[in-house]
C-alpha positions, 0 to 999 in steps of 0.5 A: 243535157243539164243546162250550164251551171253559173260559175257564182253558183256551186253545185251542192255538196254531197252528204257525207263529202267535207267540200265539192271537188272542182278539178277533174283530177279530185272528182275522179280521186273523190270517186276512186276514194268511195269505190275503195269504200265500197270494196273495203266494207264488202270484202273486210266488213264494218267492223274492219272498215277504217280510213287508213284502208280505204286510203290504202286500197285507193292509193291515196294518202289518208290526207288526201281522203280527209280533205274530202271525208272528215271521217269513217262515218262520212264515207259509209254514208256516201257508200250507203246512200248511192246503193239506196239511190241505185236501188231504188232507181232500178225497182221504180224503173222496172215498176214504171215499165209495167204499170199496165199489167194488173193483179196477180202479174203487177204483184209478182213484178213488184217482188221480182224488180225488188228481189232482182235489185238486192241481188245484184250486190248481197255483200252491200246489202248484208252491211247495209242491213245488218252491220250498220248502226241501224239509227243511222241509216234508217234514213237511207232505208225509208227513202228505198221503201219510200220510192217503191211505195211511190210507184205502187201508190200511183198504181193502186190509185187508178183502180180505186174509186176516188172516195177511197184514195186514200186506201191506195196509200195503206195498200202500198204501205202494206204490200211494199213493207212485207215484200221488201222484209221477205225478199231481203230476208230470201236473199240474206239467209244462208239457206231459204227454205224455198226457190226464188219462184216459190217465194214469189208465188207466196208473196203473190198470194199473200199480197191478193189475199191482203189486196181483196177486191183489187186482186183480179185487177 
């Protein structure tokens, strides 16, 4: 359980929120608005996304919505950030549970964990990766990549001699970015030219070819 917060130390306001809801009823309303924003984004698309549509879906007045979210962009920010946090957490947890794996098994687990997390909500993946303005949401995608890279870097670092410690960062960057691109395209492409297992096999072959002497574990 987290420690009690002093009354004179308000909780930080999440990115995108105009102000922090303090009462239970207000917090519940904000959560309802965020859930509605996610639904509108995934069912109607970014171009049709408006604060009025979100307010109607959440069954609140536009004025109530604007108490906490100044505009459409703020709502989208919260939805995208929460999605990235969830995907990052899922992947990091899966990899931390498998740090004892070696060589091909570890590479396959990395790709499988990322693919599984991305498959959980393909509609929102499509919105974040292809519909939202790239510059605005690059930070969210960077956060996802960085979280996975950190775990893989830790794994590689203990398998390299001390004088090659810097190589772990480079290896993790190459493997994670290439794996991320391939898994995202597999999920989003309407008719990928290979099965899920074939994709994982190809990612393992590609990554192990790059890892070289680390491949056997």
